[in-house]
N, CA, C and O atoms as a GROMACS GRO file, in nm:
protein
  400
    1MET      N    1   7.345   0.770  -4.449
    1MET     CA    2   7.312   0.724  -4.316
    1MET      C    3   7.162   0.743  -4.294
    1MET      O    4   7.106   0.847  -4.328
    2LEU      N    5   7.100   0.644  -4.239
    2LEU     CA    6   6.957   0.645  -4.211
    2LEU      C    7   6.930   0.726  -4.085
    2LEU      O    8   7.002   0.714  -3.986
    3GLU      N    9   6.826   0.808  -4.087
    3GLU     CA   10   6.786   0.889  -3.971
    3GLU      C   11   6.643   0.853  -3.935
    3GLU      O   12   6.554   0.854  -4.020
    4ARG      N   13   6.621   0.822  -3.807
    4ARG     CA   14   6.487   0.786  -3.760
    4ARG      C   15   6.453   0.866  -3.636
    4ARG      O   16   6.542   0.924  -3.572
    5HIS      N   17   6.326   0.870  -3.602
    5HIS     CA   18   6.278   0.931  -3.478
    5HIS      C   19   6.189   0.829  -3.408
    5HIS      O   20   6.102   0.769  -3.471
    6GLU      N   21   6.211   0.810  -3.280
    6GLU     CA   22   6.135   0.711  -3.203
    6GLU      C   23   6.094   0.770  -3.069
    6GLU      O   24   6.160   0.858  -3.014
    7ARG      N   25   5.984   0.720  -3.018
    7ARG     CA   26   5.940   0.754  -2.882
    7ARG      C   27   5.966   0.631  -2.795
    7ARG      O   28   5.898   0.529  -2.808
    8ILE      N   29   6.064   0.642  -2.708
    8ILE     CA   30   6.102   0.533  -2.619
    8ILE      C   31   6.095   0.586  -2.476
    8ILE      O   32   6.144   0.696  -2.448
    9HIS      N   33   6.034   0.509  -2.386
    9HIS     CA   34   6.001   0.562  -2.254
    9HIS      C   35   6.099   0.526  -2.143
    9HIS      O   36   6.106   0.598  -2.043
   10ASN      N   37   6.175   0.417  -2.157
   10ASN     CA   38   6.264   0.379  -2.048
   10ASN      C   39   6.385   0.302  -2.102
   10ASN      O   40   6.394   0.271  -2.220
   11PHE      N   41   6.478   0.274  -2.012
   11PHE     CA   42   6.603   0.211  -2.054
   11PHE      C   43   6.581   0.071  -2.111
   11PHE      O   44   6.649   0.034  -2.206
   12GLU      N   45   6.490  -0.005  -2.057
   12GLU     CA   46   6.464  -0.140  -2.108
   12GLU      C   47   6.415  -0.135  -2.253
   12GLU      O   48   6.453  -0.219  -2.334
   13GLU      N   49   6.332  -0.038  -2.286
   13GLU     CA   50   6.286  -0.022  -2.423
   13GLU      C   51   6.401   0.018  -2.515
   13GLU      O   52   6.406  -0.026  -2.630
   14ILE      N   53   6.493   0.100  -2.466
   14ILE     CA   54   6.612   0.135  -2.544
   14ILE      C   55   6.694   0.010  -2.571
   14ILE      O   56   6.736  -0.013  -2.685
   15ARG      N   57   6.718  -0.070  -2.468
   15ARG     CA   58   6.797  -0.192  -2.483
   15ARG      C   59   6.733  -0.284  -2.587
   15ARG      O   60   6.803  -0.335  -2.675
   16CYS      N   61   6.604  -0.305  -2.579
   16CYS     CA   62   6.534  -0.392  -2.676
   16CYS      C   63   6.540  -0.333  -2.817
   16CYS      O   64   6.560  -0.407  -2.914
   17TYR      N   65   6.524  -0.203  -2.830
   17TYR     CA   66   6.530  -0.137  -2.960
   17TYR      C   67   6.670  -0.153  -3.021
   17TYR      O   68   6.683  -0.180  -3.140
   18VAL      N   69   6.773  -0.137  -2.939
   18VAL     CA   70   6.911  -0.151  -2.987
   18VAL      C   71   6.937  -0.294  -3.034
   18VAL      O   72   6.992  -0.313  -3.142
   19VAL      N   73   6.898  -0.393  -2.956
   19VAL     CA   74   6.919  -0.534  -2.995
   19VAL      C   75   6.845  -0.564  -3.126
   19VAL      O   76   6.902  -0.625  -3.216
   20GLU      N   77   6.722  -0.522  -3.136
   20GLU     CA   78   6.643  -0.547  -3.257
   20GLU      C   79   6.706  -0.480  -3.380
   20GLU      O   80   6.717  -0.542  -3.485
   21THR      N   81   6.745  -0.355  -3.365
   21THR     CA   82   6.803  -0.280  -3.477
   21THR      C   83   6.936  -0.338  -3.520
   21THR      O   84   6.961  -0.355  -3.639
   22LEU      N   85   7.024  -0.368  -3.424
   22LEU     CA   86   7.155  -0.424  -3.458
   22LEU      C   87   7.140  -0.562  -3.521
   22LEU      O   88   7.212  -0.594  -3.616
   23SER      N   89   7.049  -0.642  -3.472
   23SER     CA   90   7.028  -0.777  -3.527
   23SER      C   91   6.983  -0.770  -3.672
   23SER      O   92   7.028  -0.849  -3.755
   24LYS      N   93   6.894  -0.676  -3.703
   24LYS     CA   94   6.844  -0.662  -3.840
   24LYS      C   95   6.955  -0.620  -3.936
   24LYS      O   96   6.951  -0.655  -4.054
   25MET      N   97   7.054  -0.546  -3.888
   25MET     CA   98   7.162  -0.498  -3.974
   25MET      C   99   7.240  -0.612  -4.038
   25MET      O  100   7.284  -0.600  -4.152
   26GLU      N  101   7.258  -0.722  -3.965
   26GLU     CA  102   7.336  -0.836  -4.016
   26GLU      C  103   7.252  -0.962  -4.027
   26GLU      O  104   7.305  -1.072  -4.039
   27LEU      N  105   7.118  -0.945  -4.024
   27LEU     CA  106   7.025  -1.058  -4.033
   27LEU      C  107   7.054  -1.165  -3.928
   27LEU      O  108   7.059  -1.284  -3.960
   28LEU      N  109   7.074  -1.121  -3.805
   28LEU     CA  110   7.102  -1.213  -3.693
   28LEU      C  111   6.975  -1.240  -3.614
   28LEU      O  112   6.883  -1.157  -3.613
   29LYS      N  113   6.969  -1.353  -3.550
   29LYS     CA  114   6.860  -1.382  -3.458
   29LYS      C  115   6.896  -1.316  -3.325
   29LYS      O  116   6.998  -1.349  -3.265
   30SER      N  117   6.814  -1.225  -3.281
   30SER     CA  118   6.847  -1.146  -3.162
   30SER      C  119   6.859  -1.230  -3.036
   30SER      O  120   6.935  -1.195  -2.946
   31ASP      N  121   6.787  -1.343  -3.029
   31ASP     CA  122   6.794  -1.426  -2.909
   31ASP      C  123   6.917  -1.517  -2.908
   31ASP      O  124   6.939  -1.588  -2.810
   32CYS      N  125   6.995  -1.516  -3.013
   32CYS     CA  126   7.116  -1.599  -3.021
   32CYS      C  127   7.243  -1.517  -3.002
   32CYS      O  128   7.353  -1.570  -3.017
   33CYS      N  129   7.230  -1.392  -2.969
   33CYS     CA  130   7.346  -1.303  -2.956
   33CYS      C  131   7.356  -1.252  -2.813
   33CYS      O  132   7.256  -1.240  -2.742
   34HIS      N  133   7.477  -1.222  -2.773
   34HIS     CA  134   7.504  -1.168  -2.640
   34HIS      C  135   7.522  -1.017  -2.650
   34HIS      O  136   7.590  -0.968  -2.740
   35LEU      N  137   7.460  -0.943  -2.558
   35LEU     CA  138   7.471  -0.798  -2.557
   35LEU      C  139   7.553  -0.753  -2.437
   35LEU      O  140   7.524  -0.791  -2.323
   36THR      N  141   7.655  -0.672  -2.463
   36THR     CA  142   7.733  -0.609  -2.358
   36THR      C  143   7.687  -0.465  -2.346
   36THR      O  144   7.670  -0.397  -2.448
   37VAL      N  145   7.667  -0.418  -2.225
   37VAL     CA  146   7.622  -0.281  -2.201
   37VAL      C  147   7.715  -0.216  -2.100
   37VAL      O  148   7.742  -0.273  -1.994
   38ARG      N  149   7.766  -0.096  -2.132
   38ARG     CA  150   7.857  -0.024  -2.044
   38ARG      C  151   7.815   0.122  -2.033
   38ARG      O  152   7.778   0.185  -2.133
   39MET      N  153   7.821   0.175  -1.913
   39MET     CA  154   7.792   0.316  -1.889
   39MET      C  155   7.912   0.399  -1.935
   39MET      O  156   8.026   0.362  -1.910
   40LEU      N  157   7.886   0.510  -2.002
   40LEU     CA  158   7.991   0.602  -2.045
   40LEU      C  159   7.985   0.726  -1.956
   40LEU      O  160   7.877   0.770  -1.917
   41SER      N  161   8.102   0.781  -1.924
   41SER     CA  162   8.104   0.900  -1.840
   41SER      C  163   8.202   1.002  -1.894
   41SER      O  164   8.299   0.969  -1.962
   42ARG      N  165   8.174   1.126  -1.862
   42ARG     CA  166   8.261   1.238  -1.899
   42ARG      C  167   8.279   1.322  -1.773
   42ARG      O  168   8.181   1.366  -1.712
   43ALA      N  169   8.402   1.345  -1.735
   43ALA     CA  170   8.434   1.421  -1.614
   43ALA      C  171   8.365   1.361  -1.492
   43ALA      O  172   8.319   1.434  -1.403
   44GLY      N  173   8.357   1.228  -1.490
   44GLY     CA  174   8.299   1.158  -1.375
   44GLY      C  175   8.147   1.153  -1.372
   44GLY      O  176   8.090   1.098  -1.278
   45LYS      N  177   8.081   1.211  -1.472
   45LYS     CA  178   7.934   1.211  -1.475
   45LYS      C  179   7.887   1.127  -1.593
   45LYS      O  180   7.946   1.134  -1.700
   46PRO      N  181   7.780   1.047  -1.575
   46PRO     CA  182   7.728   0.964  -1.684
   46PRO      C  183   7.683   1.051  -1.802
   46PRO      O  184   7.618   1.154  -1.784
   47CYS      N  185   7.721   1.008  -1.924
   47CYS     CA  186   7.684   1.085  -2.043
   47CYS      C  187   7.627   0.997  -2.154
   47CYS      O  188   7.589   1.047  -2.260
   48GLY      N  189   7.620   0.866  -2.130
   48GLY     CA  190   7.567   0.778  -2.232
   48GLY      C  191   7.585   0.632  -2.197
   48GLY      O  192   7.633   0.597  -2.089
   49VAL      N  193   7.544   0.548  -2.291
   49VAL     CA  194   7.554   0.403  -2.273
   49VAL      C  195   7.607   0.343  -2.403
   49VAL      O  196   7.561   0.377  -2.512
   50TYR      N  197   7.703   0.252  -2.390
   50TYR     CA  198   7.761   0.180  -2.503
   50TYR      C  199   7.700   0.040  -2.507
   50TYR      O  200   7.696  -0.028  -2.405
   51PHE      N  201   7.654  -0.002  -2.623
   51PHE     CA  202   7.598  -0.135  -2.644
   51PHE      C  203   7.684  -0.207  -2.748
   51PHE      O  204   7.722  -0.148  -2.849
   52CYS      N  205   7.715  -0.335  -2.725
   52CYS     CA  206   7.787  -0.414  -2.824
   52CYS      C  207   7.717  -0.549  -2.835
   52CYS      O  208   7.704  -0.623  -2.737
   53LEU      N  209   7.672  -0.581  -2.956
   53LEU     CA  210   7.605  -0.708  -2.982
   53LEU      C  211   7.707  -0.803  -3.042
   53LEU      O  212   7.765  -0.776  -3.147
   54HIS      N  213   7.730  -0.915  -2.974
   54HIS     CA  214   7.829  -1.015  -3.016
   54HIS      C  215   7.755  -1.126  -3.089
   54HIS      O  216   7.678  -1.201  -3.030
   55GLY      N  217   7.780  -1.136  -3.219
   55GLY     CA  218   7.714  -1.235  -3.301
   55GLY      C  219   7.806  -1.350  -3.337
   55GLY      O  220   7.919  -1.357  -3.288
   56PRO      N  221   7.759  -1.440  -3.424
   56PRO     CA  222   7.843  -1.552  -3.468
   56PRO      C  223   7.957  -1.502  -3.558
   56PRO      O  224   7.953  -1.391  -3.609
   57ARG      N  225   8.056  -1.585  -3.574
   57ARG     CA  226   8.171  -1.555  -3.661
   57ARG      C  227   8.241  -1.426  -3.618
   57ARG      O  228   8.290  -1.351  -3.702
   58ALA      N  229   8.245  -1.401  -3.488
   58ALA     CA  230   8.312  -1.283  -3.430
   58ALA      C  231   8.255  -1.150  -3.480
   58ALA      O  232   8.325  -1.049  -3.479
   59VAL      N  233   8.130  -1.150  -3.524
   59VAL     CA  234   8.064  -1.026  -3.567
   59VAL      C  235   8.034  -0.942  -3.443
   59VAL      O  236   7.979  -0.992  -3.345
   60ARG      N  237   8.070  -0.815  -3.449
   60ARG     CA  238   8.038  -0.722  -3.341
   60ARG      C  239   7.974  -0.597  -3.401
   60ARG      O  240   8.029  -0.534  -3.491
   61LEU      N  241   7.859  -0.565  -3.348
   61LEU     CA  242   7.786  -0.446  -3.390
   61LEU      C  243   7.768  -0.361  -3.265
   61LEU      O  244   7.752  -0.414  -3.155
   62SER      N  245   7.770  -0.230  -3.282
   62SER     CA  246   7.762  -0.146  -3.163
   62SER      C  247   7.668  -0.028  -3.182
   62SER      O  248   7.631   0.008  -3.294
   63ALA      N  249   7.630   0.029  -3.069
   63ALA     CA  250   7.545   0.147  -3.066
   63ALA      C  251   7.583   0.228  -2.943
   63ALA      O  252   7.625   0.173  -2.841
   64ILE      N  253   7.568   0.358  -2.954
   64ILE     CA  254   7.593   0.447  -2.840
   64ILE      C  255   7.473   0.538  -2.823
   64ILE      O  256   7.432   0.607  -2.916
   65TRP      N  257   7.417   0.536  -2.703
   65TRP     CA  258   7.310   0.630  -2.669
   65TRP      C  259   7.378   0.751  -2.608
   65TRP      O  260   7.430   0.743  -2.497
   66GLU      N  261   7.376   0.862  -2.679
   66GLU     CA  262   7.431   0.988  -2.630
   66GLU      C  263   7.320   1.063  -2.558
   66GLU      O  264   7.223   1.106  -2.621
   67THR      N  265   7.333   1.078  -2.428
   67THR     CA  266   7.225   1.142  -2.354
   67THR      C  267   7.220   1.293  -2.376
   67THR      O  268   7.113   1.353  -2.364
   68ASP      N  269   7.334   1.355  -2.409
   68ASP     CA  270   7.334   1.500  -2.434
   68ASP      C  271   7.249   1.535  -2.556
   68ASP      O  272   7.170   1.629  -2.551
   69SER      N  273   7.265   1.460  -2.664
   69SER     CA  274   7.188   1.486  -2.786
   69SER      C  275   7.061   1.402  -2.792
   69SER      O  276   6.979   1.419  -2.883
   70ASN      N  277   7.044   1.310  -2.696
   70ASN     CA  278   6.930   1.220  -2.689
   70ASN      C  279   6.914   1.143  -2.820
   70ASN      O  280   6.804   1.134  -2.876
   71SER      N  281   7.025   1.087  -2.869
   71SER     CA  282   7.026   1.008  -2.992
   71SER      C  283   7.099   0.877  -2.968
   71SER      O  284   7.184   0.865  -2.880
   72ILE      N  285   7.061   0.778  -3.049
   72ILE     CA  286   7.131   0.650  -3.049
   72ILE      C  287   7.202   0.639  -3.184
   72ILE      O  288   7.137   0.647  -3.288
   73LEU      N  289   7.332   0.621  -3.181
   73LEU     CA  290   7.413   0.606  -3.302
   73LEU      C  291   7.445   0.459  -3.320
   73LEU      O  292   7.494   0.394  -3.227
   74PHE      N  293   7.419   0.405  -3.438
   74PHE     CA  294   7.440   0.263  -3.467
   74PHE      C  295   7.559   0.248  -3.562
   74PHE      O  296   7.573   0.323  -3.658
   75TYR      N  297   7.643   0.149  -3.533
   75TYR     CA  298   7.764   0.124  -3.612
   75TYR      C  299   7.763  -0.019  -3.664
   75TYR      O  300   7.729  -0.112  -3.590
   76GLY      N  301   7.802  -0.037  -3.790
   76GLY     CA  302   7.809  -0.168  -3.852
   76GLY      C  303   7.932  -0.245  -3.807
   76GLY      O  304   8.011  -0.196  -3.727
   77SER      N  305   7.946  -0.366  -3.859
   77SER     CA  306   8.057  -0.453  -3.819
   77SER      C  307   8.193  -0.398  -3.862
   77SER      O  308   8.295  -0.437  -3.806
   78GLY      N  309   8.195  -0.308  -3.961
   78GLY     CA  310   8.320  -0.245  -4.004
   78GLY      C  311   8.349  -0.116  -3.932
   78GLY      O  312   8.450  -0.050  -3.961
   79GLY      N  313   8.263  -0.076  -3.837
   79GLY     CA  314   8.284   0.045  -3.760
   79GLY      C  315   8.221   0.170  -3.820
   79GLY      O  316   8.233   0.278  -3.763
   80GLU      N  317   8.154   0.156  -3.936
   80GLU     CA  318   8.094   0.272  -4.000
   80GLU      C  319   7.958   0.303  -3.937
   80GLU      O  320   7.883   0.212  -3.901
   81ARG      N  321   7.928   0.432  -3.924
   81ARG     CA  322   7.798   0.472  -3.869
   81ARG      C  323   7.694   0.450  -3.977
   81ARG      O  324   7.708   0.498  -4.089
   82VAL      N  325   7.587   0.377  -3.942
   82VAL     CA  326   7.486   0.342  -4.041
   82VAL      C  327   7.348   0.400  -4.010
   82VAL      O  328   7.262   0.408  -4.098
   83GLN      N  329   7.327   0.441  -3.885
   83GLN     CA  330   7.194   0.493  -3.850
   83GLN      C  331   7.204   0.582  -3.728
   83GLN      O  332   7.287   0.561  -3.640
   84ARG      N  333   7.117   0.683  -3.725
   84ARG     CA  334   7.098   0.765  -3.606
   84ARG      C  335   6.950   0.765  -3.575
   84ARG      O  336   6.867   0.788  -3.663
   85THR      N  337   6.917   0.739  -3.450
   85THR     CA  338   6.778   0.747  -3.405
   85THR      C  339   6.770   0.856  -3.300
   85THR      O  340   6.835   0.848  -3.195
   86ARG      N  341   6.692   0.956  -3.328
   86ARG     CA  342   6.670   1.064  -3.232
   86ARG      C  343   6.548   1.027  -3.148
   86ARG      O  344   6.442   0.993  -3.200
   87LEU      N  345   6.565   1.034  -3.017
   87LEU     CA  346   6.456   1.001  -2.926
   87LEU      C  347   6.372   1.126  -2.901
   87LEU      O  348   6.426   1.233  -2.874
   88LYS      N  349   6.241   1.110  -2.909
   88LYS     CA  350   6.150   1.223  -2.891
   88LYS      C  351   6.141   1.266  -2.746
   88LYS      O  352   6.112   1.382  -2.716
   89GLU      N  353   6.165   1.172  -2.655
   89GLU     CA  354   6.166   1.200  -2.512
   89GLU      C  355   6.298   1.151  -2.456
   89GLU      O  356   6.361   1.064  -2.515
   90ALA      N  357   6.339   1.205  -2.344
   90ALA     CA  358   6.465   1.164  -2.282
   90ALA      C  359   6.437   1.070  -2.166
   90ALA      O  360   6.400   1.114  -2.057
   91PRO      N  361   6.454   0.939  -2.188
   91PRO     CA  362   6.438   0.846  -2.076
   91PRO      C  363   6.547   0.869  -1.971
   91PRO      O  364   6.653   0.924  -2.002
   92LYS      N  365   6.520   0.828  -1.850
   92LYS     CA  366   6.620   0.841  -1.744
   92LYS      C  367   6.735   0.746  -1.770
   92LYS      O  368   6.715   0.633  -1.815
   93LEU      N  369   6.854   0.793  -1.741
   93LEU     CA  370   6.973   0.710  -1.750
   93LEU      C  371   6.970   0.616  -1.630
   93LEU      O  372   6.947   0.662  -1.518
   94PRO      N  373   6.992   0.486  -1.649
   94PRO     CA  374   6.985   0.393  -1.536
   94PRO      C  375   7.102   0.413  -1.442
   94PRO      O  376   7.206   0.466  -1.480
   95LEU      N  377   7.082   0.369  -1.319
   95LEU     CA  378   7.193   0.369  -1.224
   95LEU      C  379   7.299   0.273  -1.275
   95LEU      O  380   7.266   0.172  -1.338
   96GLU      N  381   7.424   0.301  -1.248
   96GLU     CA  382   7.533   0.220  -1.301
   96GLU      C  383   7.520   0.073  -1.261
   96GLU      O  384   7.558  -0.015  -1.337
   97GLU      N  385   7.466   0.047  -1.142
   97GLU     CA  386   7.454  -0.092  -1.095
   97GLU      C  387   7.354  -0.172  -1.179
   97GLU      O  388   7.364  -0.294  -1.185
   98THR      N  389   7.258  -0.103  -1.243
   98THR     CA  390   7.154  -0.176  -1.318
   98THR      C  391   7.197  -0.206  -1.461
   98THR      O  392   7.130  -0.283  -1.530
   99VAL      N  393   7.308  -0.149  -1.507
   99VAL     CA  394   7.356  -0.174  -1.642
   99VAL      C  395   7.439  -0.300  -1.638
   99VAL      O  396   7.532  -0.311  -1.559
  100CYS      N  397   7.405  -0.398  -1.726
  100CYS     CA  398   7.479  -0.524  -1.725
  100CYS      C  399   7.594  -0.520  -1.821
  100CYS      O  400   7.668  -0.617  -1.834
   0.00000   0.00000   0.00000
């Protein structure tokens, strides 16, 4: 599994980084794929964000930003974890209404 470290300042930069990274995994054009984003919660409190990139031929790639560990975990189309990116700073978790 690949391990990286990145400095990302806000949620929009995380979203763009996730789309770019997932697209590269399957050689997809990032502007031709749909991204689903969902807030994750534990005991009623936000604890992360789930991203799913929907590509052609029913390809689905996903990533989870775990706010507790401040890492983004990337999963391939077969569900295997392929990369972890540790964030050097902890961006603010967006309000649930701003997550599409």
